[in-house]
C-alpha positions as YAML, in Angstrom:
chain: A
units: angstrom
residues:
- id: 1
  name: MET
  ca: [0.16, 0.29, -0.16]
- id: 2
  name: ARG
  ca: [1.52, 3.24, -1.06]
- id: 3
  name: SER
  ca: [1.10, 7.22, 0.72]
- id: 4
  name: SER
  ca: [1.13, 10.30, -0.48]
- id: 5
  name: THR
  ca: [1.24, 13.39, 1.82]
- id: 6
  name: ARG
  ca: [0.59, 15.69, -1.22]
- id: 7
  name: TYR
  ca: [-2.05, 18.02, -0.11]
- id: 8
  name: LEU
  ca: [-5.36, 18.72, -2.13]
- id: 9
  name: VAL
  ca: [-5.16, 21.93, -4.29]
- id: 10
  name: PRO
  ca: [-8.61, 23.42, -3.59]
- id: 11
  name: GLY
  ca: [-10.44, 23.64, -6.59]
- id: 12
  name: ALA
  ca: [-10.94, 27.13, -8.36]
- id: 13
  name: ILE
  ca: [-14.78, 29.08, -7.60]
- id: 14
  name: ALA
  ca: [-16.90, 29.28, -10.57]
- id: 15
  name: LEU
  ca: [-18.59, 32.05, -10.96]
- id: 16
  name: VAL
  ca: [-21.75, 31.69, -13.50]
- id: 17
  name: ALA
  ca: [-23.58, 35.03, -14.68]
- id: 18
  name: VAL
  ca: [-27.00, 34.63, -15.12]
- id: 19
  name: ALA
  ca: [-29.19, 36.96, -16.81]
- id: 20
  name: ALA
  ca: [-32.23, 37.86, -14.99]
- id: 21
  name: ILE
  ca: [-35.20, 37.17, -17.56]
- id: 22
  name: GLY
  ca: [-37.70, 40.28, -17.39]
- id: 23
  name: VAL
  ca: [-35.80, 42.47, -15.45]
- id: 24
  name: PRO
  ca: [-34.27, 45.25, -17.24]
- id: 25
  name: ALA
  ca: [-30.45, 45.95, -17.18]
- id: 26
  name: ALA
  ca: [-30.15, 43.35, -14.44]
- id: 27
  name: CYS
  ca: [-27.82, 40.18, -13.65]
- id: 28
  name: GLN
  ca: [-27.60, 37.67, -10.78]
- id: 29
  name: ARG
  ca: [-24.47, 36.01, -10.00]
- id: 30
  name: VAL
  ca: [-24.23, 32.78, -8.71]
- id: 31
  name: GLU
  ca: [-20.81, 31.46, -6.77]
- id: 32
  name: GLU
  ca: [-20.05, 27.79, -6.49]
- id: 33
  name: PRO
  ca: [-18.47, 26.57, -3.30]
- id: 34
  name: SER
  ca: [-14.88, 25.34, -3.91]
- id: 35
  name: VAL
  ca: [-14.43, 21.45, -5.06]
- id: 36
  name: SER
  ca: [-11.79, 21.27, -2.29]
- id: 37
  name: PRO
  ca: [-13.75, 22.20, 1.30]
- id: 38
  name: ASP
  ca: [-11.15, 23.95, 4.11]
- id: 39
  name: PRO
  ca: [-10.22, 20.03, 5.36]
- id: 40
  name: ARG
  ca: [-10.22, 21.47, 8.50]
- id: 41
  name: GLY
  ca: [-13.90, 21.49, 8.27]
- id: 42
  name: LYS
  ca: [-16.33, 18.63, 8.50]
- id: 43
  name: PRO
  ca: [-14.95, 15.22, 6.62]
- id: 44
  name: THR
  ca: [-16.21, 14.02, 4.09]
- id: 45
  name: VAL
  ca: [-15.21, 11.10, 1.59]
- id: 46
  name: VAL
  ca: [-13.58, 11.93, -1.36]
- id: 47
  name: ALA
  ca: [-12.67, 9.80, -4.40]
- id: 48
  name: ASP
  ca: [-9.23, 11.32, -6.41]
- id: 49
  name: GLY
  ca: [-10.92, 11.82, -10.10]
- id: 50
  name: ALA
  ca: [-14.33, 12.63, -8.54]
- id: 51
  name: SER
  ca: [-16.67, 15.18, -10.76]
- id: 52
  name: LYS
  ca: [-15.53, 18.68, -10.72]
- id: 53
  name: GLN
  ca: [-19.03, 19.14, -9.09]
- id: 54
  name: SER
  ca: [-19.39, 21.34, -5.45]
- id: 55
  name: ALA
  ca: [-18.40, 19.73, -2.37]
- id: 56
  name: ALA
  ca: [-22.15, 19.94, -1.25]
- id: 57
  name: ALA
  ca: [-23.12, 17.94, -4.10]
- id: 58
  name: THR
  ca: [-20.69, 15.39, -4.46]
- id: 59
  name: ALA
  ca: [-20.70, 14.40, -0.57]
- id: 60
  name: PRO
  ca: [-22.65, 11.40, 0.55]
- id: 61
  name: ALA
  ca: [-25.74, 11.46, 3.13]
- id: 62
  name: GLU
  ca: [-25.14, 12.61, 6.86]
- id: 63
  name: GLY
  ca: [-23.41, 10.00, 8.35]
- id: 64
  name: ALA
  ca: [-22.39, 8.15, 5.33]
- id: 65
  name: THR
  ca: [-18.57, 8.54, 5.92]
- id: 66
  name: SER
  ca: [-18.82, 6.87, 9.91]
- id: 67
  name: GLY
  ca: [-19.07, 3.58, 7.74]
- id: 68
  name: PRO
  ca: [-17.69, 1.92, 4.90]
- id: 69
  name: THR
  ca: [-18.17, 2.90, 1.52]
- id: 70
  name: ALA
  ca: [-18.81, -0.29, -0.42]
- id: 71
  name: ALA
  ca: [-18.68, -3.85, 0.76]
- id: 72
  name: PHE
  ca: [-16.00, -6.57, 0.19]
- id: 73
  name: ALA
  ca: [-15.69, -10.22, 1.38]
- id: 74
  name: PRO
  ca: [-13.24, -9.46, 4.48]
- id: 75
  name: ALA
  ca: [-9.15, -10.03, 3.07]
- id: 76
  name: GLN
  ca: [-10.29, -11.32, 0.05]
- id: 77
  name: ALA
  ca: [-7.31, -11.79, -2.59]
- id: 78
  name: ALA
  ca: [-7.74, -10.89, -6.16]
- id: 79
  name: SER
  ca: [-7.30, -13.89, -7.19]
- id: 80
  name: ALA
  ca: [-4.23, -15.63, -8.88]
- id: 81
  name: ALA
  ca: [-3.20, -11.82, -10.45]
- id: 82
  name: CYS
  ca: [-1.97, -11.30, -7.18]
- id: 83
  name: PRO
  ca: [1.93, -10.02, -8.26]
- id: 84
  name: GLN
  ca: [4.33, -12.38, -6.66]
- id: 85
  name: ASP
  ca: [6.14, -10.79, -3.51]
- id: 86
  name: PRO
  ca: [9.83, -9.64, -4.76]
- id: 87
  name: ASP
  ca: [11.30, -9.39, -1.01]
- id: 88
  name: PRO
  ca: [8.88, -10.88, 1.11]
- id: 89
  name: THR
  ca: [11.30, -11.23, 4.22]
- id: 90
  name: GLY
  ca: [12.34, -8.06, 3.90]
- id: 91
  name: GLY
  ca: [9.31, -6.89, 3.37]
- id: 92
  name: ARG
  ca: [7.99, -7.76, 6.60]
- id: 93
  name: SER
  ca: [10.94, -6.30, 8.26]
- id: 94
  name: LEU
  ca: [9.89, -2.92, 8.12]
- id: 95
  name: PHE
  ca: [7.26, -2.36, 10.46]
- id: 96
  name: ASP
  ca: [6.93, -2.59, 14.22]
- id: 97
  name: ARG
  ca: [4.66, -4.88, 16.11]
- id: 98
  name: GLY
  ca: [2.27, -3.60, 18.54]
- id: 99
  name: ALA
  ca: [-1.50, -3.05, 19.06]
- id: 100
  name: ALA
  ca: [-3.98, -1.12, 18.32]
- id: 101
  name: THR
  ca: [-7.34, -0.69, 20.08]
- id: 102
  name: PHE
  ca: [-11.06, 1.18, 18.87]
- id: 103
  name: VAL
  ca: [-12.85, 2.19, 21.49]
- id: 104
  name: THR
  ca: [-16.51, 2.93, 20.17]
- id: 105
  name: PRO
  ca: [-18.89, 5.82, 21.58]
- id: 106
  name: ASP
  ca: [-20.92, 2.77, 23.89]
- id: 107
  name: GLY
  ca: [-17.30, 2.17, 25.50]
- id: 108
  name: ALA
  ca: [-16.61, -1.53, 24.11]
- id: 109
  name: ARG
  ca: [-12.54, -1.76, 22.84]
- id: 110
  name: HIS
  ca: [-11.46, -3.82, 20.15]
- id: 111
  name: ALA
  ca: [-8.22, -5.07, 20.73]
- id: 112
  name: LEU
  ca: [-6.31, -6.22, 16.79]
- id: 113
  name: ARG
  ca: [-2.44, -7.70, 16.39]
- id: 114
  name: ALA
  ca: [-1.11, -4.56, 14.69]
- id: 115
  name: GLU
  ca: [2.10, -3.79, 12.26]
- id: 116
  name: ILE
  ca: [2.74, -0.38, 12.43]
- id: 117
  name: ALA
  ca: [4.21, 1.64, 9.59]
- id: 118
  name: ARG
  ca: [6.13, 4.38, 10.30]
- id: 119
  name: SER
  ca: [9.23, 4.99, 7.87]
- id: 120
  name: PRO
  ca: [8.88, 6.06, 4.45]
- id: 121
  name: GLU
  ca: [9.85, 3.07, 3.05]
- id: 122
  name: ALA
  ca: [7.35, 1.06, 5.42]
- id: 123
  name: HIS
  ca: [4.63, 3.51, 4.02]
- id: 124
  name: GLU
  ca: [5.37, 2.58, 0.84]
- id: 125
  name: ARG
  ca: [5.39, -1.00, 1.66]
- id: 126
  name: GLY
  ca: [2.37, -1.32, 3.25]
- id: 127
  name: LEU
  ca: [0.34, -4.39, 2.71]
- id: 128
  name: MET
  ca: [1.13, -4.74, -1.06]
- id: 129
  name: PHE
  ca: [1.41, -8.66, -2.11]
- id: 130
  name: ARG
  ca: [-0.08, -9.88, 0.91]
- id: 131
  name: THR
  ca: [-2.94, -12.47, 0.25]
- id: 132
  name: SER
  ca: [-4.76, -12.90, 3.26]
- id: 133
  name: MET
  ca: [-5.31, -10.96, 6.34]
- id: 134
  name: GLY
  ca: [-6.58, -12.38, 10.08]
- id: 135
  name: ALA
  ca: [-9.68, -10.66, 11.14]
- id: 136
  name: ASP
  ca: [-7.78, -9.58, 14.16]
- id: 137
  name: GLU
  ca: [-4.90, -8.16, 12.59]
- id: 138
  name: ALA
  ca: [-4.25, -4.17, 11.00]
- id: 139
  name: MET
  ca: [-1.62, -2.56, 9.46]
- id: 140
  name: VAL
  ca: [-1.33, 1.32, 11.16]
- id: 141
  name: PHE
  ca: [0.29, 3.59, 9.11]
- id: 142
  name: GLU
  ca: [1.67, 6.60, 11.78]
- id: 143
  name: PHE
  ca: [2.74, 10.03, 10.12]
- id: 144
  name: GLU
  ca: [5.31, 12.36, 12.07]
- id: 145
  name: ARG
  ca: [2.77, 15.16, 11.95]
- id: 146
  name: PRO
  ca: [-0.89, 15.16, 10.53]
- id: 147
  name: GLN
  ca: [-1.60, 15.33, 6.93]
- id: 148
  name: LEU
  ca: [-3.75, 14.93, 4.25]
- id: 149
  name: ALA
  ca: [-2.92, 11.38, 3.86]
- id: 150
  name: ARG
  ca: [-4.06, 9.42, 0.49]
- id: 151
  name: PHE
  ca: [-3.99, 6.09, -0.24]
- id: 152
  name: TRP
  ca: [-4.58, 3.38, -3.17]
- id: 153
  name: MET
  ca: [-4.26, -0.43, -4.06]
- id: 154
  name: HIS
  ca: [-1.49, -0.64, -6.22]
- id: 155
  name: ASN
  ca: [-0.49, -4.36, -5.64]
- id: 156
  name: THR
  ca: [-2.50, -4.75, -3.00]
- id: 157
  name: CYS
  ca: [-4.45, -7.93, -3.30]
- id: 158
  name: ILE
  ca: [-6.70, -7.92, -0.34]
- id: 159
  name: ALA
  ca: [-10.15, -5.08, 0.11]
- id: 160
  name: LEU
  ca: [-9.18, -3.32, 2.70]
- id: 161
  name: ASP
  ca: [-11.20, -0.72, 5.45]
- id: 162
  name: MET
  ca: [-8.98, 2.36, 5.39]
- id: 163
  name: VAL
  ca: [-9.76, 4.12, 8.87]
- id: 164
  name: PHE
  ca: [-8.47, 7.78, 9.00]
- id: 165
  name: VAL
  ca: [-7.52, 9.30, 12.54]
- id: 166
  name: GLY
  ca: [-6.95, 12.67, 13.34]
- id: 167
  name: GLU
  ca: [-4.37, 14.17, 15.67]
- id: 168
  name: ASP
  ca: [-7.20, 13.68, 18.52]
- id: 169
  name: ARG
  ca: [-7.01, 9.94, 18.17]
- id: 170
  name: ARG
  ca: [-10.66, 10.48, 16.55]
- id: 171
  name: VAL
  ca: [-12.12, 8.69, 13.23]
- id: 172
  name: LEU
  ca: [-12.56, 11.08, 10.70]
- id: 173
  name: GLY
  ca: [-13.78, 8.61, 8.26]
- id: 174
  name: VAL
  ca: [-13.60, 5.23, 6.65]
- id: 175
  name: VAL
  ca: [-13.18, 4.14, 2.80]
- id: 176
  name: THR
  ca: [-13.65, 0.55, 1.98]
- id: 177
  name: ALA
  ca: [-11.47, -0.01, -1.12]
- id: 178
  name: PRO
  ca: [-11.23, -2.65, -3.95]
- id: 179
  name: PRO
  ca: [-7.84, -4.57, -4.20]
- id: 180
  name: MET
  ca: [-5.53, -3.91, -7.37]
- id: 181
  name: ASN
  ca: [-6.80, -0.73, -7.33]
- id: 182
  name: ASP
  ca: [-4.82, 2.66, -8.45]
- id: 183
  name: GLU
  ca: [-7.34, 5.34, -7.24]
- id: 184
  name: ALA
  ca: [-6.20, 7.31, -4.57]
- id: 185
  name: ARG
  ca: [-8.90, 7.19, -1.33]
- id: 186
  name: PHE
  ca: [-8.92, 10.21, 1.14]
- id: 187
  name: VAL
  ca: [-10.94, 12.08, 3.57]
- id: 188
  name: ASN
  ca: [-11.02, 15.68, 4.07]
- id: 189
  name: GLY
  ca: [-9.83, 15.92, 7.35]
- id: 190
  name: PHE
  ca: [-5.37, 15.59, 8.75]
- id: 191
  name: SER
  ca: [-4.97, 12.29, 9.66]
- id: 192
  name: LYS
  ca: [-2.34, 11.51, 12.22]
- id: 193
  name: TRP
  ca: [-2.98, 7.61, 11.28]
- id: 194
  name: VAL
  ca: [-4.71, 5.37, 8.72]
- id: 195
  name: VAL
  ca: [-5.45, 2.54, 9.62]
- id: 196
  name: GLU
  ca: [-5.68, -0.59, 7.11]
- id: 197
  name: LEU
  ca: [-8.27, -3.52, 8.18]
- id: 198
  name: PRO
  ca: [-9.40, -6.74, 6.28]
- id: 199
  name: ALA
  ca: [-12.67, -4.93, 4.22]
- id: 200
  name: GLY
  ca: [-15.88, -5.15, 6.32]
- id: 201
  name: THR
  ca: [-14.12, -5.50, 9.87]
- id: 202
  name: ALA
  ca: [-15.20, -1.51, 10.59]
- id: 203
  name: ALA
  ca: [-19.01, -2.04, 10.27]
- id: 204
  name: ARG
  ca: [-18.54, -5.07, 12.32]
- id: 205
  name: LEU
  ca: [-16.71, -3.50, 15.16]
- id: 206
  name: GLY
  ca: [-18.85, -0.67, 14.62]
- id: 207
  name: VAL
  ca: [-15.76, 1.81, 13.73]
- id: 208
  name: ALA
  ca: [-17.01, 4.79, 12.98]
- id: 209
  name: MET
  ca: [-16.51, 8.67, 13.12]
- id: 210
  name: GLY
  ca: [-15.82, 9.68, 16.78]
- id: 211
  name: THR
  ca: [-14.67, 6.38, 17.46]
- id: 212
  name: VAL
  ca: [-11.25, 6.57, 19.25]
- id: 213
  name: LEU
  ca: [-7.86, 4.79, 18.37]
- id: 214
  name: GLU
  ca: [-5.43, 3.87, 20.52]
- id: 215
  name: VAL
  ca: [-2.28, 2.61, 19.50]
- id: 216
  name: GLY
  ca: [0.65, 0.81, 22.05]
- id: 217
  name: ALA
  ca: [3.95, -1.43, 22.01]
- id: 218
  name: SER
  ca: [3.15, -5.33, 21.92]
- id: 219
  name: LYS
  ca: [3.47, -6.61, 25.46]
...
């Protein structure tokens, strides 16, 4: 899984002049909101390459960003088309081991065994070339500072939930991605962590906007 730290460039504000019919010498001006709203505002799930409409028009229904945007079989591999791992031993050595615990608003705690990616090399590698993932496993991407993180599924053979978490450790949004797909995925908001889970896990555990993440070392 590769992540990119590029910031979104706000879309140009479109000004459309509309002539008022039947009103002499009168003109109305319609101003559309930016395609990319202030990322510190209310989070909305946005896919790279989405149609150039206003953020209000493209945003999902209220609460839609609190869960996966699509449904895929958990830990389902992309058949035999999955590329062979060129460095299976070295690739696994890039990650620290630890625990990721989601605390849902009802107080329930869901602890997962985690591989933690902290270096640029680990961020680049992620879950690429994996063909299976346990229901109690997670990949945690930790960044030095909060950023607009963009993820894709290049050489990633398992359908995944991507849980974006802010500096306050609260979930900003959840995106579900199909395997072997190069479309960038992100949410509007600055993420300090992104947690990847087998697709369907977030819904099963009740992980949604407002859920708290705890990341710790292995015991």
